[in-house]
Structure formats: C-alpha cells, structure tokens
C-alpha positions in Angstrom: -26.9 27.5 20.4 -23.3 27.3 21.6 -23.4 23.6 21.4 -24.8 23.7 17.8 -22.1 26.2 16.8 -19.4 23.9 18.2 -20.8 20.9 16.4 -21.0 22.8 13.1 -17.4 23.9 13.5 -16.3 20.4 14.2 -18.1 19.1 11.1 -16.5 21.8 9.0 -13.0 20.9 10.4 -13.6 17.2 9.7 -14.8 18.0 6.2 -11.7 20.2 5.5 -9.4 17.4 6.7 -11.1 14.8 4.5 -11.0 17.1 1.5 -7.3 17.6 2.0 -6.7 13.9 2.2 -8.7 13.2 -0.9 -7.0 15.9 -2.9 -3.6 14.8 -1.7 -4.3 11.2 -2.7 -5.4 12.2 -6.1 -2.7 14.8 -6.9 0.2 12.8 -5.3 -0.8 10.0 -7.6 -1.3 12.1 -10.7 1.7 14.5 -10.4 4.1 12.8 -7.9 4.7 13.7 -4.3 7.6 16.0 -4.8 6.0 17.7 -7.8 2.8 18.5 -6.0 2.9 21.9 -4.2 1.0 22.8 -1.1 -0.7 25.5 -3.1 -2.0 23.0 -5.6 -3.3 20.8 -2.8 -5.1 23.5 -1.0 -6.6 24.9 -4.2 -7.9 21.5 -5.1 -9.4 21.0 -1.6 -10.8 24.6 -1.4 -8.7 25.2 1.7 -5.5 27.0 2.7 -2.0 26.3 3.9 -3.0 27.1 7.4 -5.4 24.2 7.4 -2.7 21.8 6.3 -0.5 23.0 9.2 -3.5 22.7 11.6 -4.5 19.2 10.7 -1.2 17.6 9.6 1.7 19.9 10.7 3.4 19.9 7.2 3.3 18.4 3.8 5.2 15.4 5.1 2.5 15.0 7.8 -0.1 15.1 5.2 1.7 12.4 3.2 1.9 10.2 6.3 -1.8 10.7 6.9 -2.6 9.6 3.3 -0.5 6.5 3.7 -2.2 5.7 7.0 -5.7 6.2 5.5 -4.8 4.2 2.4 -3.1 1.3 4.2 -4.8 1.0 7.6 -7.5 -1.5 6.6 -4.9 -3.6 4.7 -2.5 -3.6 7.6 -5.2 -4.6 10.1 -6.3 -7.5 7.8 -2.7 -8.6 7.3 -2.1 -8.5 11.1 -5.2 -10.5 11.8 -4.3 -13.2 9.2 -0.8 -13.5 10.5 -2.1 -13.8 14.1 -4.2 -16.8 12.9 -1.3 -18.4 11.1 1.0 -18.0 14.1 -1.5 -19.4 16.5 -2.3 -22.5 14.3 -1.1 -25.9 15.5 0.5 -26.8 12.1 3.6 -25.2 10.8 3.2 -22.1 8.6 3.5 -22.9 4.9 5.0 -20.5 2.3 1.8 -20.5 0.3 -0.4 -19.6 3.3 2.0 -16.8 4.3 2.0 -15.4 0.8 -1.8 -15.5 0.6 -2.2 -13.8 4.0 0.0 -10.9 2.7 -1.1 -10.7 -0.9 -4.9 -11.0 -0.7 -5.5 -7.9 1.5 -3.1 -5.9 -0.7 -5.0 -6.9 -3.8 -8.3 -5.9 -2.1 -6.8 -2.4 -1.4 -8.3 -0.7 -4.5 -11.8 -2.1 -4.1 -11.8 -1.2 -0.5 -11.7 2.5 -1.3 -14.8 2.5 -3.6 -15.0 5.4 -6.0 -11.6 6.6 -4.9 -10.0 3.3 -5.9 -8.3 4.8 -9.0 -6.7 7.6 -7.0 -5.5 5.1 -4.4 -4.0 2.8 -7.2 -2.1 5.7 -8.8 -0.9 6.9 -5.3 0.6 3.4 -4.5 2.3 3.4 -7.9 3.8 6.8 -7.4 5.1 5.9 -3.9 7.0 3.0 -5.4 8.4 4.9 -8.3 9.1 8.3 -6.6 12.8 9.3 -7.2 13.1 10.8 -3.6 14.0 7.9 -1.3 12.6 9.8 1.6 9.1 9.2 0.2 9.6 5.5 0.2 11.1 5.7 3.6 8.0 7.5 5.0 5.8 4.8 3.4 8.0 2.1 4.9 7.8 3.7 8.3 4.0 3.8 8.2 3.6 0.1 7.3 6.7 -1.3 9.1 4.9 -2.6 12.3 2.9 -5.1 10.2 5.3 -5.7 7.3 8.2 -6.2 9.8 6.2 -9.0 11.3 5.8 -10.6 7.9 9.5 -10.3 7.1 10.3 -12.1 10.3 7.7 -14.7 9.6 9.2 -15.4 6.1 12.6 -15.7 7.8 11.2 -18.4 10.1 9.4 -20.2 7.3 12.6 -20.1 5.1 15.3 -21.3 7.5 17.6 -22.4 4.5 17.9 -18.8 3.3 20.2 -16.2 4.9 19.0 -12.7 5.8 19.8 -11.3 2.3 17.9 -14.2 0.7 14.8 -13.7 2.8 14.8 -9.9 2.1 15.2 -10.6 -1.6 12.1 -12.9 -1.8 10.1 -10.5 0.4 10.9 -7.3 -1.6 10.3 -9.2 -4.8 6.9 -10.1 -3.6 6.3 -6.5 -2.6 7.4 -5.2 -6.0 5.2 -7.6 -8.0 2.2 -6.9 -5.7 2.6 -3.1 -6.1 2.6 -3.5 -9.9 -0.8 -5.2 -9.7 -2.1 -2.8 -7.1 -1.3 0.2 -9.2 -2.5 -1.3 -12.5 0.8 -0.2 -14.2 0.2 -2.5 -17.2 -3.5 -2.0 -17.7 -3.0 0.4 -20.7 -0.4 -1.9 -22.2 -2.9 -4.7 -22.9 -6.3 -2.8 -22.8 -5.7 0.9 -23.4 -9.5 1.4 -23.8 -10.0 0.6 -20.1 -8.6 3.8 -18.7 -5.5 5.5 -17.5 -3.5 2.6 -16.3 -5.1 2.2 -12.9 -6.5 -0.9 -11.2 -9.9 0.6 -10.4 -11.6 -2.8 -10.6 -8.8 -4.8 -9.0 -7.9 -8.3 -10.0 -10.5 -11.0 -10.6 -10.5 -14.2 -8.5 -8.6 -16.2 -11.1 -5.9 -13.6 -11.4 -5.6 -13.4 -7.7 -5.0 -17.1 -7.5 -2.4 -16.9 -10.3 -0.6 -14.1 -8.4 -0.5 -16.1 -5.2 0.7 -19.2 -7.1 3.3 -17.2 -9.1 4.8 -15.6 -6.0 4.8 -18.8 -4.0 6.4 -20.7 -6.9 9.0 -18.0 -7.3 10.0 -18.3 -3.6 10.2 -22.0 -3.8 12.3 -21.8 -7.0 14.7 -19.5 -5.2 15.4 -22.2 -2.7 16.2 -24.6 -5.6 18.4 -22.1 -7.3 20.3 -21.6 -4.1 20.8 -25.3 -3.7 22.2 -25.6 -7.2 24.5 -22.6 -7.1 26.1 -22.7 -3.7 29.4 -24.6 -3.8 
C-alpha cells in the first residue's frame, strides 16, 4: 500500500506541475508576464503559491520552466541541424543556415498540438514585454543553441563586422517571431481567430520566409559594399 500511495502522490505532484506550466503559458500570453500575478496563475491551475515555490522556486523560475518547455524541442532540432551543417564536407551556405534555424522555429506551434495557440501568444508576449528582464531570461534559456548560430553566421559572413552579423541575426529573429506568434493574422483574416498562429505556416509560406530572410541577408552584403567609402 505504501508503494501505491507514493506513486499516487508522485502522479499528483506531476499533474500539479503540468497544470501550472499550462496555466502560465496561457496567462503569460494573454495578459503579459509582468501583469500576471501568482494568485491568478494558481487559481487557474487549481493550485496554490506553495506549489509554485515547491516546483519552480519563484515566478521567475516558473517563467524559465515555460520557456524551457516551449523551446526545448526547437533547440534540440536546431542543434542537430547545425551539427549536420558543420560536419558536412562543403562550406555552409547562408540559405542552408537560415533554413536550419527557421524551419524548427516555424514548426514550434504545430509541435504543441492543442496548446499551439497558447504557445504562439506566449512567444509574441516575450518579444514585446516592456520589462527587458523577461527578454533576458528568454535569451539565457535559448543562448546555448542560438549562440552557436550567431557564431556560425559570423563564419559564413566574413565580410560583415560583429555589428553587421548581429544585425542580420536579430532581424531574422524578429521576423521569425512575428510569424511564430501570428501577430498579423487578424489584420488579413480577422475571422480566423485571435491573432495566433495556431495552424502555423503552410509549406509555400515557409519557403517564402526562408527565401525572404536569405535574400535580405545577401542584400545587406550588397548594401554594405555600396555604402562603405
């Protein structure tokens, strides 16, 4: 009986943790991270503040856990693709590097199934949250992989200085986050929902996005060549 009781307690604990993560993903996206109180989170999860402290240590710990859960599969896929590019015999092309980064990011929403809309809103909120600390926390969680990509872009773009590489990289991030969050959905098709990217991008639009970002990076090289004395 003791073993059964322990298993039941463990299942309850895991269930509480998952409910807190789901509620945080949804409420952070709907209301904003700073505007969402711990009380609102625990009420939505049918839990209490002690459970937040037990599982995550604090609201910031909960935010870090949401970012980790949201981005883990994307980061793993990006790391795998970059490993393959770096181990290939031929030089890494800009187009291949952009595709390796963008495609897993576009697949982020679909990868979370019925929670895709919540994840899309959450990503959008992180990028637009006024508190720089929120973006810093997100950056810290994804830096091990994204740092590798920034370095790879630097190697693939030897004609750009550090500021130039960072410019094209952050521009790629910004455009990708807009599509991940579905920010413009209601602008063109308001009947489709609340502005989220629940269904993600179709194959054609994915190809357009990869081509658009790649073309923009290459155009940056041309612009530099025509403006530098």
